[in-house]
N, C-alpha and C positions, 0 to 999 in steps of 0.2 A: 504493500500500500504506500509506504513512504517513498519507494522508488518511483511509483506512478505519479506521486505528487511532484517530485522533482522534474519528471518528464513534462508534466503539465506546465510547470513554471517556465521551463526552457522553451517549449513549443508555443505557448501563448503569450510569452513576454511579460510575465508577472514581475513587476518591479519590486524586488526583495533585497534588503540589505539589513544586517543586524543593527538594531538601534532605531529603525524606522518602521512605521506601520501606516497603512491607510486608515483614516478616521473620518467619521461624519461629524462635522462641527456645525453647531446650530446658531451661534452668536459670535459677532465680532464687536469688541468694545474698545473705546479710546477715551482717555480723560480730556475734558474740555479745558479752556483757559483757566488757570488757577487750580485745577483739579477738583473744583467743587461740584461739577456736573460731568456726566458721562454721555458719550454718543454710543447708542446701542443699535446695532444693525443686524436684523435677522438674515440668516443665510439659507438659501434654498427656497423651495416653494412648498408652503403648507396649506395651499388653498383647497386641496382635495381631502382635507380631514386628517392628513398625516402630520408628522412632527416636523417636516421640513428637514433642513440640514444640507450641507454641501460636503461632498467627498473630496478630501485632500489626500493624494496618494502617498506623500512622504512627510508624515508627521513624526516628531521625535517621540521615542517611547522607551521606557525602562520597565523591565519585568519586576515582579514583586521583590525578589531577593536583592536586586540592584537598588531599589528604592530604600529598602531597609539598610543595606550596607552603606549607602551614601547619605543616609538620613536626609533625604531630599524628596521633591515631588517631580512630576513631569514638567518638561520645559515647554513653554509657549502655548500648549493646549492642555486644559484640565477641566474638570467638571465645574458647573456653576456653584455647587456646594463648597468647593475648595476656593474658588476665585473670589466669591462674594457672599458666602454663607447663605445661599438660596436653599430653603428647605431645612436648614439646621439652625441651632441656637448660636448666636454670635459669641456667647460666653462659654461655649463648650471648649475645654482645654485642647482636645484632639483637633477640633476644627480650627482653632486659632493657630496651632502648631503647623497644620497643613497649609493654611493660608500664608503664614510667614515664610515657610520653606518655598512656596511657589513664587512669592515676590522676590525672595533672595536669589533664586536661580534665574529668574527673569532679568534681574538687575545685573547679575554676573555675566550672563550670556549677551545681553545688550551692550555692556561696556566692552567686553573682550572681543566681540564680533563686529563692533562698530555700528550698532543700530540704536541711535538715540531714542527712537520711538519706544523701544522696549524699556529703556532706562526711565523714561518719563512715566510710563505706565506702572513700573515697579515702585517708583517713589510715591505715586498716588495710592497704590494698594497698601502702603505702609501706614497711611493716615486713616484711622478708624472712621472719621467723619466722611471721608471720601468713599471708603468701602461701603458705608451705610447708604450713601447716595446711589452707588452702583447696584447694591442689593435691591433697593426700591425700584430702580429703573428696569432691572431685569425681571423682577416679579411682576411689575406693571405690564411688561411686554409679553408675559406668558411663559417665561423660562421656568424649567423644572430643575430639580437638584442634579439629575443625571445628565442634563444637556451639557455638551462640551462647548467651552468658550475659548476664544483666542483673542489676541490683541490686534487692533487695526481698525480702519474705517473704510478704506477704499481699496479696490483691487488694483494690482496684486497685493494681497495681504502679506505680512512678514513671513507667515508659515509657508507661503508659496515661493519665497525667495531662496536662493542657494547660498546667500551670504553667511548664514550661521551654521551651515552643515559641517564644515571642516572643524569649527570650534566644538560642535556637538560630538563629533566622532572622537576628538581628543579627550573631551570631558568624560564620555562614557568609557573610553578605553582605560582611563585612569581608575575608574571604579572597578573594572574587571581585573586589572593588574594588581590591585591592592589585595585581592582575595588569594587564598591558598591555591596554587596551581596544581592540577592533577598530573599524573604521569602521562607521558606520550603513549598513545595507543593507535591502533588502526581503525579508521572510521568505517562503520558498518555500511555506509551508503556510498562513499567514494573510494574506499579501499586505500586511502592515503594515510600515512602516519601523521597524526595530529594530536593536539591537546584537546581532549573532550570538553565540550561546552559544560560549564559548571551547572548552570540552570537553564531550563528550556522554556520556551514560550507556551502559555496556556491557550486552550481553545475556548473561544468566547461565543456565546449565543445558542448553545444546545438547549432544546426543550423550552423555547420561549412560549409556546402555546399552552404549556402547563405550569407557568409561573417560574420557569427556570431562566436561562439566558445569562448566567454569571460566567466566571472564568473557571475552567476545569482543567486539571492536569491530565494530559494524554500519556506522557512518558515520564514516570517519576519513580525514583528508588530512595525515597526519603526515610524509609523504615528499615531496620536491620533485617527483617524477614524478607525483604525484597532483594537483598544483596547476596552475593555468593563469591567464593574463591578469594575472599579478602578484599574485594573491590568495594569502593564506596560510591554511593550516589550515582552520578552520571557515568562513572567508569563501567557500570554494568551494561550499558548500551552506548558505547562510545560513538559520538558523532561530533564532527567539527562544528564550530559555531555557525559557519556559513551554511553548511548542509542542513543543520537542525533548524535554523531560522527560515531557510527556504521552504522546507517541508511544512512546518507548522504555520508560517505566515500564509502560505498558499492554501492550507486547509482552512484557516480563518477566512481568507478571501472567498473560498467556495461556500463555507457555512453562511456567509453574509449574502452571497449572490445566487447560489444554486441549491441551497438546502430546502427540502420539502418537509414541513412538520408532519409528524405522524404520532399522535397520542402521546405527547411528552418526549418523543425522540425525534431524530432528524435523519432523513435519507439525503446524503450528500453525494451527488453524482456529477460526472463530467464525461466528455467524449474526447477521443484522441484528436480528432479534427473538429473544427467548429461545425455546429448544426444550427440551421435556422430555427427560430422558435416554433414556427408552424410545422416543422418536421420532427419535433421532439416527441417520441412516443410516450415518454414518462409523464409528460404534461397532462395526458389523459387520465392518469392514475390518481394523481393528487395535484390539483391546480395550485399554483404557487401562491403563498400567502400564509398568514398566521391565524386567520379567523374566517368567519363565514362570508365576509364580503367578497373575497377573491373567488370562493367557491361559487357564489351567486353569479359573478361576472362570467365565469367559465361556462355556466349552464345556459347562458344566453346564446352560445354558439349552437347551431343546429346539430343534434347528436347524430342524426343519420349522415349528415355531411362529414362530420368528423370521422365516423367509422369508414365512410367511403374513401376519405383521404388516406387513412391508414392502409386500406387495401390497395389503393393506387400506389402508395409508396412501396409496399411490398412487391407489387407487380413490377414496378420500375427497377427495383433492386435485382429481382430475379431475371429480368430480361436484359440487364446491362445498361438501362437508360440512365441510371444514377450511380455511376462508378464511385462517386465521392462518398456515397452512403454504403456501398457494398464493401468497401475496404475499411470502413470506420469501425471503431470499437468503443464500448462504454465501460466505465468503471464506477462502482457505487459502494459506499461504505455506510453502514447503519450504525448511528451513534446515539448513545444515551448518556446521561450524567447521574452520578450518585455520590454523595459525600465529597463533593468537589473533585471528583475524578471523572474524566471522559472515558467511556467504555465502548469499545468496538464490538458490537453485537453480531455483525455479519459483514463480509466482504465479497463482492460479486464483480466479475468482469466477463465480457463476452463479445460476440460479434453483434453489430448493429442490426443485421438482418434477422438474427434469432430474437433479438429484443422486439422487433416489429411483430414477429409471429406470435410471441408469447403475450404481448399486450393486446393484440387483436383477439387472440383466443380467450383471454381473460374477460374482455368486454362482451364477447359473444356468449361465454358461459354464464355470465352474470345476468343475462337478460331474463326478465320475468314479466308476465302479463299484468297490466294494471287492473284496477277494479272495474273499469268499463268493459273489459273483455274484448276490446277492439284494438288497442295499441299496447306496446310495451312501455313499462315504466322507465323513467330516466335512470341511466346507470349512475350509481353513487360514486363519489370520490372515495379513495382508500381510507381517508379519515373517518367517514361515516361507517365504512365496513368494519373498522376496528371498534368503533363506539357502539355498533349494534349488538355486540357481544355482552354489553353491560346492562345492569338494571338501571332504572331511572335515577338520575343524580339527585341526592337528597338536598334539601334546602340548607344552605350554608356550608355544604361540603366543598372542600378545595378540589380543584380539577385534578391535580396530580394524585390526590388520594382516591378519587373516583376511578382514575385510569389504571391504578396500580394492579388490580387483579388480572388485567390482560397484558401486562408488560411482556410476558414470555411469548405471547402469540403475535406481537406486532411484526417481528422480523419474518415469521413464517408466512403471514399474510402477504407481506411485501414480496417475498421470494415466490409465492404462488402467482402473483400478478406479473412480475417481471421475468421470472425464470420458468414458468410453467410447472412448478412443483405442485404435488397434491397437498391438500389441506390436512393438518394434523387432527386427530380425533378430538382434541380439546375444543375445536371450533364448533362442530355439531353438538357436542355435549352441552355446551353453554346455550346454544341457540334453541335446542329442543326444550330445555328447561324453561327458558324465557317464553317460548311460544305456547307451551302448555298453560303457563300462568296467564298469558294474554288471552287465549281463547276462553279459558274458564272464568276470567274476571268479568266478562260481558262488556269489556271496553270496546271491542269491535262493533257490536250492535249499537252501543251508545254514540259513538262518533259518526257512524254511517247513517243512522236513522234520524238523527237530529238535523234540523235545518241549519246548515252552515255552522257546524260545531267548530269552536275556536281551535281545537286540537286536531282537527281532521288532517291538515297537511302534514304535521309532524308525525302523527300516528301512522298514516298510510306510507309515508316515506320510510319510516323505520321498518314497517312490515315488508314492503317491497325489497328493502335491502336484505333483510333476514332470509326471505325466500330465495333471493338471488344467490346468496352465499351458500345456502343449502344445495341449490342446483349445481353450483361449482363443485361442492364436495362430492355429490353423487356422480357427476360426470367424470371427475378426475379419479375417483376411486375405481370406477369401472374401466377407465382407460389404463390404469395401472395394472389391472388384472388381464388386460388384453382382450376384453369383450367388445362386442359390437353394439351393446345396449346404449351407449351414450348418444348415438345418432337418433335414437328413438325417444329421448326425453326432450320434449319441446318446451318452449317458454310458456305455452298455454296447455290446456288439458290435452292429454294424449290417451285417447280411448283404448287403443290396442297395446298399451305398454305391457310388457311381459312380467313386470314385478308384481307379485301378489300384494306386497305391502302398499305399493302405490294404489292398486285397485281398492284395497281396504280403506285407504284414506279417502278416496272418491266416494265409497259407499257411506262412510261416516258423514260426509258433507250432505249427501242426499237424505239420509235418515234424519239428520238435524233439521234440514229445511222442511221436510214433510211434517215433522212434529210442530215446528214453529208456525207454519202456515195453517195447520189444522186447528191448533189450540189458541194461537195468538197470545193470550195471556197465560203464562206458565211460571210457576215459582222458580224451579230450577230446571233448566233445559237439559236436553240430552248431552250437549257439549259440556256444560258445567259439571254434570255428574259423571260422565263416562269417557270424555276425550282422553284423559291421562292414561286410564287403564287400557282403552282401545288402541292407543298408539304404541303400547308395549306388548300387550297380550290380546290381540283382536279375537282370537278363538274363544275367549271367555266372555266376550261382550257382544260382538256383532250379531251372533245368532239370535240372542234374546231381543235385541233391538229390531232386528228384521221382522220377527213375529209381531212385535208391538206396532210396527209401521203399517200393518194391514188395518188396524183399528184407526190409525190417524188418517190413512188414505180414504177410508170410508167417510170419516167426518169431513174431509176436504171436498169430496165429491158432492156432498149434500149442500154445500154452500153455493149460493146463487152466483153464477158467473165464474166458478172455479173448476168446472168440469174439465175444461181443456188443460188447465194447469195441473190438475190431479193426474190426468192421463199421461201428460208428458213426464212428470216426476216418476210415475209408475214405470213407464218404458225405460227411463234412465236407470231406475233401481234394478229392474230385471236384466238389463243389458250388463250392468256391472256384476250382478250376482252370478250370471252365467260365466263370466270371465274368472271370477274367484273360484267357482266350483264348490263341491261339497266340503272339501277339507280346507278350513281356514288355517293360515300359517301359524306355526308355533311362536313362542316369545321372540320378539324382534331385536336384532342388534342395532348398533348406531346407524349403519347404512340403511337398513330397512326402515328404521324409525324416521330417517330423513325422507325416504321415499313416501312414507305414510303422510308426513306433514306436507310435502309438495302436492300429493294427490288430493288431500283435503282442501288446500288453498285453491288449487287450480279448478277443481270441480265447483267449489263455492263461487268462484268468479264466473264460471260458465253458467251456473244456475241464475246468478244475478243478471247476466247479460240478456236472458230471455224472461226474467222475472218481473216483479211489480215495480222494481226500481229501475227506470230507464237509464241507459248509459249516458244520455245527455245531461242528466242531473248530477253526474259524478265528475267534476272537473279534475284535470290532472293536477295533483298537489305539487307544491314546491318541496324542495328537500328540507330535511330537519334543520340544516344550517340556515336556510332562508327564513324559515319560520321563527327561529331564535333571533335572527337579525331584525326581523320586522317588529318583534316584541320590544 
């Protein structure tokens, strides 16, 4: 992985040098005449609801051990909390110390590098009254404590100039040379004999969608248990400072630009050669962004057109029309963070053409009919696929705590989508439990029979996703066994499907509908009483329910205007019963239970399509993310 990161930096021209990092700076400040007022200039564009900010590719940067060793702060660019006490108490000793160190280094750098503008700002920052004015000005302008601030008022700002860089290299070099030097060793990445870097850059921004986003150590040997053969700290994985900085700064660059959040983790991927955004297959799996807004924007693209474009790309690669894609490769690392450590959960690389095949297959396998019975539901993003394995989030529950139970399944789901792997048994085990609770709770009837129920969109979106994931599990389990059955499992009801469990699920849906339409008002329905047991041991339940259906059918025939409805339900019942035969299946395993759930849902949709609820009254719901965003 580290070697691939170095290749990416070389191939794509990532500007990397120890002591420098790209940073997004939000504010530029400069003292006015006399230092009693400050000119505050917002950087970047925050008009679309974002935080704004402007990316400067070469900002001075010290890693945490260097800050501690030098008893200093960052030069030229630091947070609003450090520069002007924004969001912190001005009388806090730690905040006062950090602010004084920032002003001291700014004065030193400005004087020795010949930048009087920095000296002027440093002198103003030493005056408590002047700092109070800056704090007020930044707060009034909307600055937050974590926003980065630099000195200047007009472009080019001092941070963009090269005048201070030689001084900065010398200053940082002095911090490094004052530390104890390790023995010379061979670099793991370049194979050159070198002095291993004492401390390495952290990875920043992992897990922002679940409240993370701090700095986490990817390579660290700070505890004796991590060391071996008498080596200490960085000697256990010797890398030259230049090689280590290149790898980790490039990874930080990719986390900031190419990371796709996935339930508290991040999928960071890149291609050997540049790929146009519209040709990126992984964009269909998890639209870029940290929240539902980006997911909603992605859904505005016609799904049929997107699937067609994927197929056209695959055809172009196979026929040689796109040699640039045929020779391309992708690399992806699945990262999460825990206890301030970045953890590599998975590493995948492969041909671009195989990626196209797998993503297209995932989207096709995920297809499921919507409640109208006429069109397929929208394919969910991978974020919703992971979240559909969870119970509803409790009020006040932190997102990272809510996501924790499925932490081990995130990488498996991503690998299934991007690499064509089968789903682990933990996925249907969770889904089947949640679906049983859903059908037995009566929530489905509540949201579908009420006029414009406020939870309709979110409930249906979640149901579609769960049924789609179950279909993926069934298809891939059968493909793994080399059977031809996958081609026979459609996204809608499949009347001649050979699985007895699937036909039993269909039968359960018909029996439940007959009872419901015959009695209308019933205390506990067939589904609420028997769905859980029927989905596991149909032979103990369905026979009795089939006999009871004769009574319910007779009641339905006696209702005025319901004769045709009763006849159609009876024909469907007999057709399914003939397919099941006299011997109902024994207790069902996970795969058969999944078929049962799919058969139940698809038959229920088929019945509703010709039932008393016209399809036109069932609008296509938005995704769950869209519903949450609207609220």
